[in-house]
C-alpha positions as CSV (number, residue, x, y, z in Angstrom):
1,M,38.5,99.2,87.7
2,K,41.3,101.0,86.0
3,S,41.7,103.3,89.0
4,A,42.0,100.3,91.3
5,A,44.8,98.8,89.1
6,L,46.6,102.2,89.1
7,V,46.5,102.3,92.9
8,V,48.0,98.8,93.1
9,V,50.8,99.7,90.6
10,L,51.6,103.0,92.4
11,S,51.7,101.2,95.7
12,C,54.3,98.8,94.4
13,F,56.5,101.7,93.2
14,A,56.0,103.5,96.5
15,L,57.0,100.5,98.6
16,T,60.0,99.9,96.4
17,S,61.2,103.5,96.9
18,L,60.6,103.4,100.6
19,A,62.5,100.1,101.0
20,A,65.5,101.3,99.0
21,A,65.7,104.6,100.8
22,S,65.4,103.0,104.3
23,N,68.1,100.4,103.6
24,T,71.0,102.8,102.9
25,V,73.8,102.7,105.5
26,D,77.0,104.7,105.4
27,F,80.2,104.1,107.3
28,S,83.0,106.7,107.5
29,N,86.6,106.0,108.7
30,G,89.5,108.2,109.4
31,G,93.3,107.7,109.7
32,G,95.2,104.5,109.4
33,T,98.1,103.3,107.4
34,L,97.7,102.0,103.8
35,S,100.6,99.7,103.0
36,G,101.5,97.0,100.5
37,T,103.2,95.7,97.5
38,T,102.2,94.3,94.1
39,A,100.8,91.3,96.2
40,G,98.1,93.7,97.5
41,L,97.3,96.6,99.8
42,T,96.3,96.6,103.5
43,L,94.7,99.3,105.6
44,S,95.3,99.0,109.3
45,G,94.8,101.3,112.3
46,S,91.8,103.1,110.8
47,T,89.0,104.3,113.2
48,L,85.3,104.1,112.5
49,I,84.3,107.8,113.0
50,A,80.7,108.1,111.7
51,V,77.7,105.8,111.0
52,T,74.5,106.9,109.2
53,G,71.3,104.8,108.8
54,L,72.3,101.7,110.8
55,N,69.1,100.0,111.9
56,G,67.1,102.9,110.6
57,G,68.9,105.4,112.8
58,G,70.4,108.8,112.1
59,T,74.1,109.8,112.1
60,V,76.3,108.8,115.0
61,T,79.8,110.2,115.3
62,G,82.8,109.6,117.6
63,D,85.3,106.8,118.2
64,L,82.9,104.1,117.2
65,G,85.2,101.1,116.3
66,T,87.6,100.0,113.7
67,F,87.9,99.6,109.9
68,S,90.3,97.3,108.1
69,L,90.8,96.5,104.5
70,S,92.9,94.2,102.2
71,T,92.9,93.8,98.4
72,G,93.9,91.1,95.9
73,A,97.2,91.4,93.9
74,L,98.0,94.2,91.4
75,T,96.9,93.0,88.0
76,S,97.8,96.1,85.9
77,G,99.5,99.4,86.2
78,S,101.8,100.1,89.1
79,L,101.8,101.2,92.8
80,T,103.3,104.5,92.0
81,M,101.3,105.5,88.9
82,G,98.0,103.9,89.6
83,G,96.5,100.6,88.3
84,T,94.0,97.8,89.1
85,F,94.0,95.2,91.9
86,A,92.2,91.9,91.7
87,A,88.9,91.1,93.4
88,G,89.1,89.4,96.7
89,G,90.6,90.6,99.9
90,M,88.5,91.6,102.8
91,V,86.8,94.7,104.4
92,T,85.8,94.4,108.1
93,I,84.0,97.1,110.1
94,N,83.7,96.6,113.8
95,G,81.7,98.6,116.3
96,N,82.8,99.1,119.9
97,G,79.5,99.7,121.6
98,T,79.8,103.5,121.8
99,N,76.8,105.8,121.3
100,G,74.4,103.0,120.5
101,I,76.6,101.4,117.9
102,P,76.6,97.6,118.5
103,N,79.7,95.9,119.8
104,G,81.3,93.4,117.3
105,V,81.3,93.0,113.5
106,L,78.9,95.5,111.7
107,F,79.9,94.6,108.2
108,S,82.2,92.0,106.7
109,G,82.7,91.6,103.0
110,T,85.0,91.0,100.0
111,F,85.7,92.9,96.8
112,S,83.6,91.3,94.1
113,A,85.2,93.1,91.2
114,P,88.6,94.6,90.3
115,I,89.6,97.5,92.5
116,S,90.7,100.8,91.0
117,W,93.9,102.5,92.3
118,T,93.9,106.0,90.9
119,L,96.7,108.6,91.0
120,T,95.8,112.3,90.9
121,T,98.4,115.0,90.4
122,L,97.2,118.3,91.8
123,A,97.9,121.7,90.4
124,N,100.6,122.3,93.0
125,G,102.5,119.3,91.8
126,T,101.6,117.0,94.8
127,H,100.0,113.6,94.5
128,S,97.1,111.8,96.1
129,Y,95.6,108.3,95.5
130,T,92.1,106.9,95.5
131,L,91.2,103.3,96.1
132,T,87.7,102.4,94.9
133,G,85.9,99.0,94.8
134,V,82.6,97.2,94.9
135,L,81.9,94.9,97.9
136,T,79.5,92.1,98.7
137,G,79.1,90.9,102.2
138,M,77.0,90.7,105.3
139,L,75.4,93.5,107.3
140,G,73.5,92.3,110.4
141,G,72.8,88.9,108.9
142,T,71.7,90.3,105.5
143,S,73.5,89.9,102.2
144,V,74.3,93.4,100.8
145,S,76.4,95.2,98.2
146,A,78.5,98.3,98.9
147,V,81.1,100.6,97.5
148,T,84.1,101.7,99.4
149,V,86.3,104.7,98.6
150,Q,89.5,105.1,100.6
151,L,91.4,108.4,100.1
152,T,95.0,108.5,101.0
153,A,96.7,111.5,102.5
154,N,98.5,113.6,100.0
155,T,101.9,112.1,99.4
156,G,103.5,115.4,98.6
157,T,105.7,115.7,95.5
158,G,106.7,112.0,96.0
159,F,104.8,108.9,94.9
160,F,103.4,106.0,96.9
161,N,106.4,104.1,98.2
162,G,104.7,101.2,99.9
163,S,103.2,103.0,102.9
164,T,101.1,106.1,103.5
165,L,98.7,107.6,106.0
166,I,95.2,108.0,104.7
167,S,93.0,111.0,105.5
168,G,89.8,109.0,105.5
169,G,87.4,106.7,103.7
170,D,83.7,106.0,103.1
171,T,81.7,102.8,102.6
172,T,78.1,103.1,101.4
173,I,75.8,100.1,101.6
174,A,72.6,100.4,99.5
175,S,70.4,97.3,99.9
176,V,67.7,96.7,97.3
177,P,64.3,95.2,98.2
178,E,64.3,91.5,98.2
179,P,62.7,90.4,94.9
180,S,60.6,87.7,96.5
181,T,59.0,90.2,98.9
182,L,58.0,92.5,96.0
183,A,56.8,89.5,94.0
184,L,54.5,88.4,96.9
185,F,53.1,91.9,97.2
186,A,52.4,92.1,93.5
187,T,50.7,88.7,93.5
188,G,48.6,89.7,96.5
189,G,47.7,93.0,94.8
190,M,46.6,91.2,91.6
191,S,44.6,88.7,93.5
192,L,42.8,91.5,95.3
193,L,42.1,93.1,91.9
194,G,40.6,89.8,90.6
195,M,38.3,89.6,93.6
196,V,37.1,93.2,93.1
197,R,36.5,92.5,89.4
198,R,34.4,89.3,90.1
199,K,32.3,91.2,92.6
200,L,31.6,94.0,90.2
201,S,30.8,91.5,87.4
202,A,28.3,89.7,89.7
203,R,26.3,92.9,90.0
């Protein structure tokens, strides 16, 4: 009886791990211009260059679509020295039908928490900036969470002055199993265990 219960519990963990692993999707974008003021930043002209795990598939590369981004207003710090932007804004990833990637909106979401704008001064005295934020949105009709990191091109010895080209960015979407699905599985497993126990007791 104990071994049967152990099998049910281990099955729940295995299904959870499989569901989490199979639901990770990664989008990479390259190029584009990041511009803005204290009212917010906007990324335009960026190309979707790689997609991994969409609809359970592998990695697809090429000119696959577009990536655009906007943030809320600057709430602390500065554009030049780094700071924090408010939640809000929008991230939209569009496919163009190339290499099996669907045509149309692949992901659309908004920043659900403050966005970090970090300045790094390198050993050679040049500067680069990193924009990092947490997103919530829709991927193929499913509500998901994601993290996007947009790296600007190195701005040289100068600082961000309202516009810079970016080298690239990455958005990772890691869906978690739907709680109701796991609850149903657990309930079914426990019911099955109850039936086995009753049969064994009847003997």
